[in-house]
C-alpha positions in Angstrom: -35.3 -88.6 44.1 -33.2 -90.6 42.2 -30.8 -93.3 43.7 -26.8 -92.4 43.4 -25.3 -94.7 41.2 -21.7 -96.4 41.6 -20.8 -94.3 38.6 -22.0 -91.1 40.2 -20.4 -92.1 43.5 -17.0 -92.5 41.8 -17.5 -88.9 40.1 -18.0 -87.2 43.3 -15.3 -88.9 44.8 -12.7 -87.6 41.9 -14.2 -84.3 42.1 -13.5 -84.1 45.8 -10.3 -85.5 45.7 -8.9 -83.2 42.9 -6.8 -80.3 44.4 -7.3 -77.8 41.6 -6.5 -74.7 44.0 -7.8 -72.4 46.6 -7.4 -69.0 48.0 -8.2 -68.2 51.7 -7.1 -65.8 54.3 -6.6 -66.5 57.8 -5.7 -64.8 61.4 -6.0 -66.6 64.8 -9.3 -65.6 66.8 -7.3 -63.8 69.4 -5.0 -61.9 66.8 -5.5 -58.5 65.3 -3.4 -59.3 62.1 -0.9 -62.0 60.2 1.4 -62.2 57.7 2.7 -65.8 56.0 6.4 -66.4 56.2 7.0 -70.0 54.7 4.7 -72.8 53.5 5.3 -76.5 53.1 3.3 -79.3 51.3 2.8 -82.3 53.9 1.2 -85.5 54.2 -1.9 -83.7 55.3 -2.1 -80.8 53.3 -0.1 -77.4 54.1 1.9 -76.3 56.9 2.2 -72.5 57.3 4.5 -70.5 59.6 3.2 -67.0 60.4 3.7 -63.6 62.3 0.6 -62.4 63.8 0.0 -60.0 66.2 -1.7 -60.9 69.6 -4.5 -58.7 70.5 -4.1 -58.5 74.3 -0.5 -58.1 74.5 0.2 -56.3 71.2 3.4 -58.5 70.5 4.3 -60.2 67.3 4.5 -63.9 68.0 5.2 -66.9 66.0 2.3 -69.3 64.6 2.1 -72.5 62.9 -1.0 -73.3 61.2 -2.2 -76.7 59.4 -4.3 -76.7 56.6 -6.0 -79.7 54.6 -5.7 -80.2 50.7 -8.6 -78.0 49.9 -7.5 -75.2 52.0 -9.6 -75.6 55.2 -8.2 -74.8 58.8 -6.9 -78.0 60.7 -5.7 -76.4 63.7 -2.2 -75.0 64.6 0.3 -73.7 67.8 1.2 -70.0 69.1 4.8 -69.6 70.2 4.3 -67.1 73.0 7.0 -64.7 74.2 7.1 -61.7 76.6 9.0 -60.1 73.6 8.3 -59.7 70.1 9.6 -63.0 67.9 10.7 -63.1 64.4 12.0 -65.8 62.0 12.7 -63.4 59.1 11.0 -62.6 56.1 11.1 -64.2 52.5 10.9 -67.9 53.1 12.8 -67.9 56.0 11.8 -71.3 57.6 14.0 -74.5 56.0 13.1 -78.2 55.9 15.7 -80.1 56.8 17.1 -83.5 55.4 15.4 -85.2 58.3 11.9 -83.9 57.2 11.5 -81.8 60.0 11.5 -77.8 59.9 14.2 -75.4 61.2 13.9 -71.8 61.9 16.3 -69.1 63.6 14.0 -66.9 65.6 15.0 -63.5 67.1 13.3 -62.0 70.1 13.6 -58.3 70.4 12.2 -55.3 72.5 13.1 -51.7 72.8 14.7 -51.9 76.0 16.7 -55.0 76.3 19.4 -56.8 74.0 18.3 -59.0 70.9 18.4 -62.8 71.4 18.6 -65.5 69.0 17.1 -69.3 69.1 17.1 -72.2 66.9 13.7 -73.8 67.0 12.8 -77.3 65.4 9.5 -78.2 64.6 7.7 -81.4 63.6 5.5 -81.9 60.5 2.5 -80.9 62.8 3.9 -77.3 63.3 4.9 -78.6 66.9 8.3 -77.6 68.6 10.6 -80.7 68.9 13.4 -78.6 70.7 14.7 -75.2 70.7 18.2 -73.7 71.8 19.6 -70.5 72.9 22.2 -69.1 70.8 23.2 -65.9 72.1 22.2 -62.4 73.0 23.8 -59.0 71.8 22.9 -55.4 71.5 21.4 -55.9 67.9 20.9 -59.0 66.0 18.3 -60.5 64.0 17.8 -63.3 61.1 16.1 -63.0 57.7 16.7 -66.4 56.4 17.6 -69.8 57.8 19.2 -72.9 55.6 19.3 -76.4 57.3 22.3 -78.3 55.7 22.3 -81.4 57.5 20.6 -82.8 60.3 22.6 -80.8 62.9 23.6 -77.6 61.3 22.1 -74.7 59.7 22.9 -71.4 58.1 21.6 -68.2 59.5 21.7 -64.7 57.6 20.9 -61.2 58.6 22.8 -58.8 60.7 24.8 -58.6 64.1 26.7 -56.4 66.3 30.4 -55.2 65.6 30.3 -52.4 68.0 28.0 -51.4 70.9 28.7 -47.9 71.5 28.3 -46.3 69.4 25.8 -49.2 68.0 27.2 -50.4 64.9 25.4 -53.4 63.4 26.2 -55.1 59.8 25.5 -57.9 57.6 26.4 -61.5 58.7 26.2 -65.0 58.2 26.3 -67.3 60.9 26.8 -71.5 60.8 24.9 -72.5 64.2 24.3 -76.2 65.4 21.2 -77.2 66.7 22.4 -77.1 70.2 22.5 -73.4 69.9 26.7 -73.4 69.3 27.8 -70.6 66.7 30.4 -72.4 64.6 31.5 -69.9 62.2 30.6 -66.1 62.0 31.4 -63.8 59.2 30.7 -60.0 59.1 30.6 -57.5 56.1 30.3 -53.8 57.4 30.0 -52.3 53.9 26.4 -54.1 53.6 23.6 -53.2 55.8 21.7 -56.7 55.9 21.5 -60.1 54.2 18.3 -61.4 53.3 18.3 -64.9 51.7 20.9 -67.8 51.5 20.7 -70.8 49.0 23.2 -73.8 48.8 24.3 -74.5 45.5 27.2 -76.8 44.2 30.1 -77.9 45.8 29.1 -76.9 49.4 29.0 -73.3 48.5 26.2 -70.7 49.0 24.7 -67.4 47.6 23.8 -64.7 49.9 21.5 -62.0 48.9 21.3 -58.6 50.9 21.1 -54.9 50.3 23.6 -52.0 50.8 23.8 -48.4 51.4 23.7 -47.1 47.6 21.6 -45.4 45.2 22.9 -47.7 42.4 22.7 -51.3 42.3 21.8 -51.7 45.7 21.1 -55.7 45.5 24.0 -57.5 46.9 24.7 -61.0 45.5 27.6 -63.0 47.3 28.9 -66.4 46.9 30.5 -67.7 50.0 32.7 -71.1 50.4 31.5 -74.0 52.9 33.3 -72.0 55.5 31.7 -68.8 54.9 34.4 -67.1 53.1 33.9 -64.8 50.5 34.4 -66.1 46.7 32.8 -63.1 44.8 30.4 -60.4 45.1 28.2 -58.8 42.6 25.9 -55.6 42.7 23.0 -55.4 40.8 19.5 -53.4 40.3 20.5 -50.3 38.7 19.2 -47.1 40.3 16.9 -47.7 43.5 16.5 -45.1 46.0 13.9 -47.1 48.4 15.4 -50.9 48.5 16.9 -53.5 46.4 15.7 -56.9 45.7 15.6 -59.7 48.0 18.9 -61.4 46.1 17.0 -64.7 46.2 18.5 -67.6 44.3 17.9 -70.7 42.6 20.2 -73.2 41.3 19.4 -73.9 37.7 19.4 -77.3 35.7 22.4 -76.1 33.9 24.5 -75.3 36.8 23.7 -71.5 36.5 22.1 -69.1 39.1 18.7 -67.8 38.8 18.2 -64.5 41.0 14.9 -62.6 41.4 15.2 -59.1 41.7 14.6 -55.6 40.0 15.8 -53.3 37.6 15.9 -49.5 36.8 18.3 -48.1 34.2 20.9 -45.6 35.6 19.4 -42.7 33.6 16.0 -43.2 34.8 13.8 -40.1 35.9 11.7 -42.2 38.1 14.2 -43.8 40.7 11.5 -43.2 43.7 8.6 -44.8 42.1 8.9 -47.4 39.2 11.1 -50.2 38.2 11.1 -53.4 36.5 10.5 -56.9 37.9 13.6 -58.9 36.5 15.5 -62.1 36.4 19.3 -62.4 36.5 21.4 -65.2 35.3 24.7 -65.7 36.8 27.3 -68.4 36.2 29.0 -70.0 38.9 31.9 -67.9 38.5 30.1 -64.7 38.9 29.4 -63.6 35.2 26.1 -62.1 34.4 24.8 -64.1 31.2 21.3 -62.4 30.9 18.9 -60.2 32.3 15.3 -60.4 31.8 12.5 -57.7 32.5 9.3 -59.4 33.2 7.0 -55.9 33.7 7.4 -52.2 34.8 5.2 -50.6 37.4 5.4 -48.9 40.7 8.0 -50.7 43.0 7.9 -53.6 40.7 10.1 -56.6 41.5 10.7 -60.1 41.8 10.9 -61.9 44.9 11.3 -65.5 45.0 11.8 -68.5 42.6 11.6 -72.3 42.5 12.3 -74.9 39.9 9.4 -76.4 38.3 9.1 -79.4 35.5 10.5 -79.3 32.2 13.6 -77.0 33.0 11.0 -74.2 33.7 10.8 -72.1 36.6 8.2 -70.6 38.8 8.7 -67.0 39.8 6.7 -64.7 41.9 6.6 -60.8 42.6 4.3 -57.9 41.9 4.1 -54.1 41.7 1.7 -51.2 42.9 -1.1 -50.8 40.2 -2.3 -47.2 38.6 -5.2 -46.9 38.8 -5.2 -48.4 42.3 -7.8 -51.4 42.6 -6.5 -52.9 44.1 -2.9 -51.2 45.3 -1.1 -54.4 44.8 -1.5 -57.8 43.2 0.5 -60.8 43.5 2.1 -61.8 40.1 3.3 -65.4 39.2 5.5 -66.0 36.0 6.3 -69.3 34.4 9.8 -68.7 32.5 11.8 -71.2 30.6 15.6 -72.0 31.0 16.5 -68.3 29.2 14.1 -66.7 31.4 11.5 -65.9 28.9 8.0 -65.7 30.1 5.9 -68.5 29.0 2.7 -67.2 30.7 2.1 -65.1 33.8 -1.2 -64.8 36.1 -1.9 -62.1 37.9 -4.3 -62.7 41.6 -5.8 -60.9 44.2 -8.0 -61.9 47.1 -9.2 -58.1 48.1 -10.2 -55.6 45.6 -10.6 -52.0 46.1 -8.3 -48.8 46.5 -5.5 -49.4 49.3 -6.3 -53.3 49.1 -2.6 -55.2 49.4 -2.2 -58.8 48.0 1.4 -60.4 48.4 1.6 -64.0 48.3 5.3 -63.6 47.9 7.0 -64.4 51.0 6.9 -68.3 51.1 6.6 -70.7 48.4 6.6 -74.4 47.8 6.2 -76.6 44.9 3.7 -79.2 45.1 3.5 -83.0 44.2 0.8 -82.3 41.5 3.0 -79.9 39.5 1.9 -77.0 41.0 2.5 -74.1 43.4 1.8 -73.0 47.0 1.9 -69.6 48.2 1.7 -67.4 51.4 2.1 -63.8 52.5 -0.4 -61.1 53.5 -3.6 -59.7 52.0 -5.2 -56.8 53.4 -8.7 -54.9 52.6 -8.5 -51.4 51.2 -10.1 -48.4 52.5 -13.8 -49.2 52.0 -13.4 -52.9 53.4 -15.1 -54.3 56.6 -11.5 -54.3 58.3 -9.5 -51.7 56.5 -5.8 -52.1 56.1 -6.1 -55.3 58.5 -3.4 -57.8 57.3 -4.2 -61.4 57.0 -2.2 -64.3 56.2 -3.0 -65.5 52.4 -2.6 -68.8 51.3 -3.0 -69.5 47.3 -2.6 -73.0 45.8 -2.5 -73.1 42.2 -2.3 -76.2 39.8 0.3 -76.8 36.9 -0.8 -74.1 34.8 -1.0 -71.7 37.6 -4.8 -71.8 37.7 -6.8 -71.4 40.6 -9.6 -73.4 38.7 -8.5 -76.1 36.1 -8.7 -74.7 32.5 -8.1 -71.3 33.2 -4.9 -71.4 31.0 -7.4 -72.0 27.9 -9.5 -68.9 28.6 -6.9 -66.5 27.3 -6.4 -63.9 30.2 -3.8 -63.0 32.6 -5.8 -61.2 35.1 -7.6 -63.3 37.8 -10.1 -61.7 40.3 -10.1 -63.9 43.5 -12.3 -61.6 45.6 -15.7 -62.7 43.8 -14.8 -66.6 44.2 -17.0 -66.8 47.1 -19.9 -64.9 45.5 -20.5 -67.6 42.9 -23.2 -69.9 43.3 -24.0 -73.0 40.9 -27.0 -75.4 41.1 -27.8 -78.3 40.6 -24.4 -79.7 41.1 -24.3 -82.7 40.1 -26.5 -82.2 37.3 -28.3 -83.8 34.4 -29.0 -81.3 31.8 -28.6 -77.9 32.8 -26.4 -75.5 35.3 -27.9 -72.4 36.8 -25.6 -69.6 38.4 -25.5 -66.5 40.0 -22.6 -64.2 40.7 -23.0 -61.4 43.0 -20.7 -58.3 42.3 -20.1 -55.7 45.0 -21.6 -52.3 44.4 -19.9 -50.3 41.8 -17.8 -53.1 40.5 -16.3 -52.2 37.3 -17.2 -55.1 34.5 -15.4 -54.6 31.5 -17.3 -55.4 28.5 -19.6 -58.5 28.0 -19.6 -61.2 30.6 -19.1 -64.6 29.1 -19.4 -68.4 30.7 -17.5 -71.1 29.4 -17.6 -74.6 30.3 -14.5 -76.8 29.9 -14.2 -80.7 30.1 -11.6 -82.5 32.2 -9.0 -82.1 29.5 -9.6 -78.4 29.0 -11.6 -78.4 25.7 -14.0 -76.0 25.3 -18.0 -77.7 25.3 -19.8 -74.6 25.9 -19.8 -70.8 25.7 -22.5 -68.1 26.5 -22.6 -64.1 26.8 -24.3 -63.5 30.2 -26.0 -60.1 30.8 -25.6 -58.2 34.1 -28.5 -56.6 35.9 -27.1 -54.3 38.1 -24.9 -56.3 40.6 -26.2 -59.5 39.6 -25.0 -61.8 36.6 -27.0 -64.9 36.4 -28.5 -67.4 33.8 -28.3 -71.1 32.9 -26.0 -73.0 30.2 -27.6 -76.2 29.0 -25.1 -79.2 29.5 -27.3 -82.2 28.1 -25.5 -84.4 25.2 -22.1 -83.8 27.4 -20.9 -87.1 28.6 -20.8 -88.1 32.3 -17.7 -86.7 34.1 -16.1 -83.6 35.7 -16.3 -80.1 34.2 -15.2 -76.4 34.8 -17.2 -73.4 34.8 -15.3 -70.1 34.1 -16.6 -66.7 34.0 -14.9 -63.8 32.5 -15.3 -60.5 31.0 -13.1 -58.8 28.4 -10.1 -58.1 30.6 -10.2 -60.7 33.8 -11.3 -63.9 34.8 -14.2 -63.2 37.4 -14.9 -66.8 38.9 -15.0 -70.6 38.5 -16.2 -73.6 39.7 -16.3 -77.5 39.4 -19.6 -78.9 37.9 -20.2 -82.7 37.7 -22.4 -84.2 34.8 -24.2 -87.4 35.8 
């Protein structure tokens, strides 16, 4: 056996410390199912807030879970209650200016009033403090925004009349002691879903109303929660509007993730565009960009990236259904034009759902980390069981570096664990096996590509599949010592990839 040199140790160290991306699902050992809600990059890796169903009680509780930079589980906390707990839906936990995290947590059951509390968490996911806000017949929070060290805005719904019960969209300013400072309600709106702070201490609030056309609500309110202007968007939609989530752009305008279907469409109950809107601070719609068209297509969240560009996440239900739902990531420029898109899923098969679109955070390496839900299809080992999905991508939207040079937009994550590469590190040749599920549909020839650390292609080879096994070897003799990336693809999609160290 050859001794390992200092150069080899440095190369291996670099390979281990690099964080090209990961895709994992997680559910606590005592839980039946789970869904991610918000995710944040931290000093140790990533902190995930999720809603999971406890097996013994059947109740939905709040969980925080820590992962290291490679996606390995580090531990977490369970927040129990005799009732169901809810922090909201889309990216509903907020990072405070102090570096801690705030959530407005509702608790509910079928036979009691709904209660609301303020939770504060440290960067390990443990609670620093909780404060009771109030109880009333019907109320809930869909998003929480920390505006300073002592105050939050919460948006969702609350009660205006108890008999008969009437609940309406509302926003509330609440301090960390649980005191409600401001409450504003809008009877013509069902729910508010998102709230974002923009310029001069004003806010954009997104929600939905009871309407067949232009169901999504976008409202600008002042620092005191008073309505400045309201716009309705989305075209025709029989089932539900967009989240109304907004991002303040570098030019001062507002980027809105949503959906759109022309008013004269005949498919109002099935299909729509995942769309982006741009509004000026005065409420003028400057443009709309339609990203894709499909069953229940929609863009859900966005974040500012580098170079005056933006990340957008969403998806649509596919036809044919394999899987039913795959998460889609777009990178767009200042005008909303798509620079590239990536489609990812964890579980394949009919009925499988993959939506890493509930919470996102930009990362210090220029990439993106996402959380949401993934569930196996009807033929899976745990059919339709929801699990928290965490997906980390690099600055090019790649799970494995160099994917942006392969020339594909569809990425099959379910095969990643089936790829075996050896020897690794290697001196002259790398052998591989990729075990496919029975009946897996390959499209045309399979190719293996090797890229260097700069993304330059150094080897390419057609691979034959024998039944469910894709196997072979690629010579790497003559290549300089260093880090390389091995990618597998067929004619339609990226199949799997891995780092390879050449000594």
